[in-house]
C-alpha positions as CSV (number, residue, x, y, z in Angstrom):
1,X,83.2,40.1,34.5
2,X,79.4,39.8,34.0
3,X,79.5,36.0,34.6
4,X,81.4,36.5,37.8
5,X,78.9,39.0,39.1
6,X,76.0,36.8,38.1
7,X,77.6,33.8,39.9
8,X,77.7,35.7,43.1
9,X,74.2,37.1,42.8
10,X,72.8,33.6,41.9
11,X,74.6,32.0,44.9
12,X,73.0,34.4,47.3
13,X,69.6,34.2,45.7
14,X,69.8,30.4,45.9
15,X,70.2,30.6,49.6
16,X,67.3,33.0,50.0
17,X,65.0,30.7,48.1
18,X,65.7,27.6,50.2
19,X,62.3,26.2,51.3
20,X,62.8,27.5,54.9
21,X,63.5,31.2,54.0
22,X,61.5,33.2,51.4
23,X,59.1,30.4,50.5
24,X,58.3,29.7,54.1
25,X,57.8,33.4,54.9
26,X,55.5,34.0,52.0
27,X,53.4,30.8,52.2
28,X,53.2,30.6,56.0
29,X,52.7,34.3,56.3
30,X,49.9,34.3,53.7
31,X,48.2,31.3,55.3
32,X,48.5,33.0,58.8
33,X,46.9,36.2,57.6
34,X,44.3,34.4,55.6
35,X,43.2,32.6,58.8
36,X,43.5,35.6,61.0
37,X,41.3,37.7,58.7
38,X,38.9,34.7,58.3
39,X,39.4,34.4,54.5
40,X,38.7,38.1,53.9
41,X,39.8,37.6,50.3
42,X,36.4,35.9,49.8
43,X,34.3,37.5,52.5
44,X,35.4,41.1,51.7
45,X,35.8,40.9,48.0
46,X,32.6,42.6,47.2
47,X,33.3,45.3,49.7
48,X,36.7,45.9,48.1
49,X,35.1,46.4,44.7
50,X,32.8,49.1,46.3
51,X,35.5,51.1,48.0
52,X,37.6,51.4,44.8
53,X,35.2,54.1,43.5
54,X,35.0,56.2,46.6
55,X,36.2,59.8,46.2
56,X,38.8,61.4,48.5
57,X,37.4,63.6,51.3
58,X,39.5,66.5,50.2
59,X,39.5,67.5,46.5
60,X,42.9,67.2,44.9
61,X,44.0,64.4,47.2
62,X,44.7,60.9,45.8
63,X,41.7,58.5,45.7
64,X,41.7,54.8,46.4
65,X,41.5,54.3,42.7
66,X,44.4,56.6,42.1
67,X,46.6,54.7,44.6
68,X,45.5,51.5,43.0
69,X,46.7,52.7,39.6
70,X,50.1,53.8,40.9
71,X,50.7,50.3,42.5
72,X,49.2,48.6,39.4
73,X,51.5,50.5,37.1
74,X,54.4,48.8,38.8
75,X,52.7,45.4,39.2
76,X,51.3,45.1,35.7
77,X,54.1,44.8,33.3
78,X,56.6,42.5,31.7
79,X,56.2,40.0,34.6
80,X,52.6,39.3,33.5
81,X,53.9,38.1,30.2
82,X,57.6,37.1,30.2
83,X,57.5,36.2,33.9
84,X,54.7,33.8,33.4
85,X,56.3,32.3,30.3
86,X,59.6,31.8,32.3
87,X,57.8,30.0,35.1
88,X,56.1,27.6,32.6
89,X,59.3,26.8,30.7
90,X,61.5,26.3,33.8
91,X,58.9,24.9,36.3
92,X,56.3,23.3,34.1
93,X,52.7,24.0,33.6
94,X,52.0,23.3,37.3
95,X,53.7,26.6,38.1
96,X,50.5,28.4,37.2
97,X,48.5,26.6,39.9
98,X,51.0,27.6,42.5
99,X,51.1,31.1,41.2
100,X,47.3,31.2,41.7
101,X,47.5,29.8,45.2
102,X,50.3,32.2,46.3
103,X,48.3,35.1,44.9
104,X,45.2,34.0,46.8
105,X,46.9,33.8,50.2
106,X,49.1,36.8,49.2
107,X,45.9,38.9,49.0
108,X,45.7,38.7,52.8
109,X,49.3,39.7,53.1
110,X,48.8,42.6,50.7
111,X,45.8,43.7,52.8
112,X,47.8,43.7,56.1
113,X,50.8,45.6,54.8
114,X,48.8,48.2,53.0
115,X,46.5,48.7,56.0
116,X,49.5,49.2,58.2
117,X,50.9,51.7,55.8
118,X,47.7,53.7,56.0
119,X,47.6,53.6,59.8
120,X,51.2,55.0,60.1
121,X,51.2,57.3,57.1
122,X,52.6,60.8,57.4
123,X,51.1,64.2,56.5
124,X,52.5,66.6,54.0
125,X,52.2,70.4,54.6
126,X,49.4,70.5,52.0
127,X,47.4,67.8,53.9
128,X,48.2,65.0,51.5
129,X,49.9,61.8,52.8
130,X,52.9,59.6,52.2
131,X,54.4,56.5,53.9
132,X,55.2,52.8,53.6
133,X,56.9,50.0,55.4
134,X,59.9,52.2,56.4
135,X,57.5,54.3,58.5
136,X,55.7,51.5,60.3
137,X,59.1,50.0,61.0
138,X,60.2,53.3,62.4
139,X,57.1,54.3,64.4
140,X,55.5,50.9,65.4
141,X,58.7,48.8,65.7
142,X,60.9,51.7,66.9
143,X,63.5,50.6,64.5
144,X,64.4,53.4,62.1
145,X,67.6,51.5,61.2
146,X,65.4,48.7,59.8
147,X,63.4,51.3,57.8
148,X,66.7,52.6,56.3
149,X,67.7,49.1,55.3
150,X,64.3,48.5,53.8
151,X,64.5,51.8,51.9
152,X,67.9,50.9,50.5
153,X,66.4,47.5,49.4
154,X,63.5,49.2,47.6
155,X,66.0,51.4,45.6
156,X,68.1,48.3,44.8
157,X,65.0,46.3,43.8
158,X,63.2,48.9,41.7
159,X,65.9,51.2,40.3
160,X,68.3,48.3,39.7
161,X,66.7,44.9,39.6
162,X,63.3,45.4,38.3
163,X,64.0,48.3,35.9
164,X,67.0,46.4,34.4
165,X,64.8,43.4,33.9
166,X,61.9,45.3,32.4
167,X,64.3,46.8,29.8
168,X,65.8,43.4,29.0
169,X,62.4,41.8,28.7
170,X,61.2,44.5,26.3
171,X,64.1,44.2,23.9
172,X,64.0,40.4,23.9
173,X,60.4,40.6,22.6
174,X,61.8,42.0,19.3
175,X,64.1,39.1,18.7
176,X,61.6,37.4,16.5
177,X,61.6,40.2,13.9
178,X,63.9,40.2,10.9
179,X,65.4,43.6,11.8
180,X,66.7,42.4,15.1
181,X,70.5,42.1,15.3
182,X,72.0,40.7,18.4
183,X,74.3,43.3,20.1
184,X,72.9,46.2,18.1
185,X,69.1,46.2,18.4
186,X,69.2,45.8,22.3
187,X,71.5,48.8,22.5
188,X,69.2,50.9,20.2
189,X,66.1,49.9,22.2
190,X,68.0,50.6,25.5
191,X,69.0,54.1,24.3
192,X,65.4,54.9,23.3
193,X,64.0,53.7,26.6
194,X,66.6,55.5,28.6
195,X,65.9,58.8,26.7
196,X,62.2,58.5,27.3
197,X,62.7,57.6,30.9
198,X,65.1,60.5,31.4
199,X,62.7,63.0,29.8
200,X,60.2,62.1,32.5
201,X,62.3,61.8,35.7
202,X,64.9,64.4,34.8
203,X,63.0,66.7,32.4
204,X,59.8,66.7,34.3
205,X,57.5,65.6,31.5
206,X,54.7,64.5,33.9
207,X,52.0,64.7,31.2
208,X,53.4,61.6,29.6
209,X,52.9,59.7,32.9
210,X,49.2,60.7,32.9
211,X,48.8,59.5,29.3
212,X,50.3,56.1,30.0
213,X,48.3,55.9,33.2
214,X,45.2,56.0,31.0
215,X,46.6,53.7,28.4
216,X,47.7,50.9,30.7
217,X,44.2,49.9,31.9
218,X,43.0,50.1,28.3
219,X,45.9,48.0,27.0
220,X,45.3,45.6,29.9
221,X,41.7,45.1,28.8
222,X,42.7,44.6,25.2
223,X,45.5,42.2,26.2
224,X,43.0,40.0,28.1
225,X,40.5,40.2,25.2
226,X,43.2,39.0,22.8
227,X,44.1,36.2,25.2
228,X,40.4,35.2,25.3
229,X,40.3,35.1,21.5
230,X,43.3,32.8,21.3
231,X,41.7,30.6,24.0
232,X,38.4,30.4,22.1
233,X,40.2,29.6,18.8
234,X,41.9,26.7,20.6
235,X,38.9,25.6,22.6
236,X,39.5,22.0,21.8
237,X,42.8,22.1,23.8
238,X,41.3,23.5,27.0
239,X,40.7,20.1,28.7
240,X,44.2,19.0,27.9
241,X,45.6,22.4,29.2
242,X,43.9,22.0,32.6
243,X,45.0,18.4,32.8
244,X,48.7,19.5,32.2
245,X,48.4,22.3,34.8
246,X,47.0,20.1,37.6
247,X,49.0,16.9,36.9
248,X,52.2,18.9,37.0
249,X,51.2,21.0,40.0
250,X,50.6,17.8,42.1
251,X,53.6,15.9,41.1
252,X,55.0,16.0,44.6
253,X,57.8,13.6,43.8
254,X,59.2,16.0,41.3
255,X,58.6,19.0,43.6
256,X,60.3,17.7,46.7
257,X,63.0,15.9,44.6
258,X,64.3,19.1,43.3
259,X,62.6,22.0,45.1
260,X,64.7,24.8,43.6
261,X,63.6,23.9,40.0
262,X,60.1,22.8,40.8
263,X,56.8,24.2,39.6
264,X,56.0,25.3,43.2
265,X,59.2,27.4,43.4
266,X,58.8,28.9,40.0
267,X,55.2,29.7,40.6
268,X,56.2,31.4,43.8
269,X,59.1,33.3,42.3
270,X,57.3,34.6,39.3
271,X,54.1,35.1,41.2
272,X,56.0,37.4,43.7
273,X,57.7,39.2,40.8
274,X,54.3,39.8,39.3
275,X,52.0,40.7,42.2
276,X,54.6,41.8,44.8
277,X,52.4,40.7,47.8
278,X,54.6,40.7,50.9
279,X,57.4,42.7,49.4
280,X,56.3,46.0,50.9
281,X,56.3,48.0,47.6
282,X,52.6,48.6,47.1
283,X,52.1,50.0,50.7
284,X,54.2,53.1,49.5
285,X,51.4,53.8,47.1
286,X,48.7,52.8,49.5
287,X,49.8,55.3,52.0
288,X,49.1,58.2,49.6
289,X,45.3,57.4,49.4
290,X,42.9,59.7,51.1
291,X,40.4,57.4,52.7
292,X,38.2,57.5,55.8
293,X,39.4,54.1,57.1
294,X,42.8,52.3,56.6
295,X,41.0,49.1,55.8
296,X,39.5,50.6,52.6
297,X,42.9,50.9,51.0
298,X,43.9,47.5,52.3
299,X,41.0,46.0,50.5
300,X,41.9,47.9,47.3
301,X,45.4,46.6,47.3
302,X,44.2,43.1,47.9
303,X,42.2,43.4,44.7
304,X,45.3,44.7,42.9
305,X,47.0,41.3,43.6
306,X,44.0,39.5,42.1
307,X,43.9,41.8,39.0
308,X,47.5,41.2,38.4
309,X,47.9,37.5,38.9
310,X,44.4,35.9,38.7
311,X,43.5,38.0,35.7
312,X,46.4,39.2,33.6
313,X,48.9,36.4,34.4
314,X,46.2,33.8,33.9
315,X,45.4,35.4,30.5
316,X,49.0,34.9,29.5
317,X,49.1,31.3,30.8
318,X,45.9,30.2,29.1
319,X,46.9,31.9,25.9
320,X,50.2,30.0,25.5
321,X,49.1,26.7,27.0
322,X,45.9,26.4,24.9
323,X,48.0,26.3,21.7
324,X,50.0,23.4,20.3
325,X,53.3,25.2,21.0
326,X,55.3,23.3,23.7
327,X,57.3,25.2,26.3
328,X,60.0,22.5,26.4
329,X,60.9,23.6,22.8
330,X,62.2,26.9,24.2
331,X,64.6,25.4,26.8
332,X,68.0,24.3,25.6
333,X,70.2,21.6,26.9
334,X,72.7,24.2,28.3
335,X,70.0,25.8,30.4
336,X,69.3,28.8,28.1
337,X,65.7,29.6,27.5
338,X,63.6,32.0,25.5
339,X,60.4,33.1,27.3
340,X,59.6,35.9,24.9
341,X,60.0,33.5,21.9
342,X,57.5,31.1,23.6
343,X,54.8,33.7,23.9
344,X,55.5,35.0,20.4
345,X,55.3,31.6,18.9
346,X,52.1,30.7,20.7
347,X,50.4,33.9,19.5
348,X,51.7,33.5,16.0
349,X,50.4,29.9,15.8
350,X,46.8,31.3,16.3
351,X,46.8,34.9,15.1
352,X,49.5,34.8,12.5
353,X,51.8,37.8,12.1
354,X,49.4,40.0,14.1
355,X,50.3,38.1,17.3
356,X,54.0,39.0,17.6
357,X,53.3,42.6,16.5
358,X,50.6,43.0,19.1
359,X,52.8,41.5,21.8
360,X,55.7,43.8,21.0
361,X,53.3,46.8,21.2
362,X,51.8,45.6,24.5
363,X,55.2,44.9,26.0
364,X,56.5,48.4,24.9
365,X,53.7,50.1,26.8
366,X,53.7,47.8,29.8
367,X,57.5,48.0,30.1
368,X,57.6,51.8,29.9
369,X,54.9,52.3,32.5
370,X,56.6,49.7,34.7
371,X,59.9,51.7,34.5
372,X,58.1,54.9,35.7
373,X,56.0,53.1,38.3
374,X,59.1,51.3,39.7
375,X,61.0,54.5,40.0
376,X,58.2,56.3,41.7
377,X,59.0,54.4,44.9
378,X,62.6,55.4,45.0
379,X,62.9,59.1,45.7
380,X,60.7,58.9,48.8
381,X,63.0,56.2,50.1
382,X,66.0,58.4,49.4
383,X,64.3,61.2,51.5
384,X,63.7,58.7,54.3
385,X,67.3,57.6,54.4
386,X,68.7,61.2,54.4
387,X,66.0,62.6,56.8
388,X,65.7,65.5,54.4
389,X,65.0,66.4,50.8
390,X,68.0,65.4,48.6
391,X,70.0,68.2,47.1
392,X,69.3,69.2,43.5
393,X,72.8,67.9,42.5
394,X,72.4,64.7,44.5
395,X,69.0,64.0,43.0
396,X,70.2,64.7,39.5
397,X,73.1,62.2,40.0
398,X,70.6,59.6,41.3
399,X,68.3,60.1,38.3
400,X,71.1,59.8,35.8
401,X,72.2,56.6,37.5
402,X,68.7,55.2,37.3
403,X,68.5,56.2,33.7
404,X,71.8,54.6,32.8
405,X,70.7,51.3,34.5
406,X,67.9,51.0,31.9
407,X,70.4,51.0,29.1
408,X,72.5,48.5,31.0
409,X,69.5,46.2,31.5
410,X,68.8,46.2,27.7
411,X,72.3,44.9,26.8
412,X,72.8,42.6,29.9
413,X,72.4,38.8,29.9
414,X,69.2,37.1,30.9
415,X,70.8,35.3,33.8
416,X,72.1,38.5,35.4
417,X,68.9,40.5,35.2
418,X,66.6,37.7,36.4
419,X,69.0,36.6,39.2
420,X,69.4,40.2,40.3
421,X,65.6,40.7,40.4
422,X,65.1,37.4,42.3
423,X,67.8,38.4,44.9
424,X,66.4,41.9,45.4
425,X,62.8,40.8,45.9
426,X,63.9,38.1,48.2
427,X,65.7,40.6,50.4
428,X,62.6,42.8,50.6
429,X,60.5,39.8,51.7
430,X,62.8,38.8,54.5
431,X,62.8,42.4,55.8
432,X,59.1,43.2,55.4
433,X,57.2,40.0,56.2
434,X,58.7,39.5,59.7
435,X,57.7,43.1,60.4
436,X,54.1,42.7,59.4
437,X,53.9,39.4,61.2
438,X,54.8,41.3,64.4
439,X,52.5,44.2,63.6
440,X,49.7,42.2,62.1
441,X,47.5,42.3,65.2
442,X,47.1,46.1,64.6
443,X,45.8,45.5,61.1
444,X,43.4,42.8,62.4
445,X,42.0,45.1,65.1
446,X,41.5,47.7,62.4
447,X,39.6,45.2,60.2
448,X,37.4,44.3,63.1
449,X,36.7,48.0,63.8
450,X,35.7,48.4,60.1
451,X,33.4,45.3,60.2
452,X,31.8,46.5,63.4
453,X,31.0,49.9,61.9
454,X,29.7,48.3,58.7
455,X,27.4,46.0,60.8
456,X,26.0,49.2,62.5
457,X,25.2,50.6,59.1
458,X,27.9,53.3,59.2
459,X,30.4,54.4,56.6
460,X,33.5,53.4,58.6
461,X,35.7,56.2,59.9
462,X,38.8,55.3,61.8
463,X,40.2,56.7,65.1
464,X,43.4,55.2,66.5
465,X,42.1,55.3,70.0
466,X,39.2,53.0,69.0
467,X,41.6,50.0,68.7
468,X,43.9,51.1,71.6
469,X,46.7,52.3,69.4
470,X,49.3,54.0,71.6
471,X,51.6,55.4,69.0
472,X,51.0,58.9,67.8
473,X,49.7,59.1,64.2
474,X,49.6,62.1,61.9
475,X,46.1,61.1,60.9
476,X,43.3,59.1,62.8
477,X,43.1,61.3,65.9
């Protein structure tokens, strides 16, 4: 039964990742926005760092930094570790280069989608805000039906695809320990994860979310520090590591001879899974920020892509590739692969028994916060679909369903969870990217308005009329 479902999912995903569909949208869209914004990833990088620390205009509202942490909680997770490892095993070391490149151009895409989310955000009765792609699809494109489809896709991607995958990736990290028993340990870990998740989303234990919100940045810093230690201890391998990355990345005969299994495709797939630029997920968090100008939050979300891919994913890549452990040793002839085992072996080769234990701890924290961060996008989408608040009974059923899926993900097969995640994120891309390509001019005008005010020595404040925006907005009047 599971194999039959996976076959269908994989067949659809394979179509989506043909060179002329998802890859074309992400790469061409990213290059287009990079050119239209005049390489703002470089020119506005310093400005982005400044606006992160700005406080909201109204006390109690969500700051730029707060919105960044919500989106980062979803972005930074198992994809930064297991996703990177998978890309290297299946696509070769060159996948890392293409992951870097797609993250760089994806920064411009992330800027545009999050700026649009800010422009078209909605006001709550208490003055706070909410929004996302569904709202700019409804208000700017006059296509509520498209917003409904997109909202369904977010629920499918995060409550089903990504949360099942996060649960699977976590349990797979424990496979190296003696106590791990196939069929038993995954179920036990799944039950524990599901209970903890249920306590928060059903039981309302919000304090735990705040605690993990503090722990994730700390663990992220520690994780990068450990990766640097591994890199330093293997410093003699660094020239060879870079040689393998770039020689594999520019093996165009291999890339175009089999695109679906190439380093370019795997770099793009796992880069998207990690940083989510173009998917339209982070704009839901971006819309909640209280800022004086939409561009400020666009810049912050651009930085989030860099933090995720160019910092944490690179830390994983350098950590495993600087050791003498070879990725091909974790790919079997029948196509099965062990990405968690690859990272564990690389860390163990340098740090001894501390390495696998530390990785299991880091994965536990990253996976748990990812589960909560992913789910945070779903209830708002449910409200958009229904045009009202869900009933208490309906919401309870939805939360129980989301909780059960975490257990299912823990005991599922690697093929099913990865293929489902790839399918889900691909569907989001083909819905969101065409929308922001149509609306991108609004974000570009907004950027020019911001730059104009900065040149005049002002702290930019946005008014919709200043860029000729005709649609009514809850803010910016």
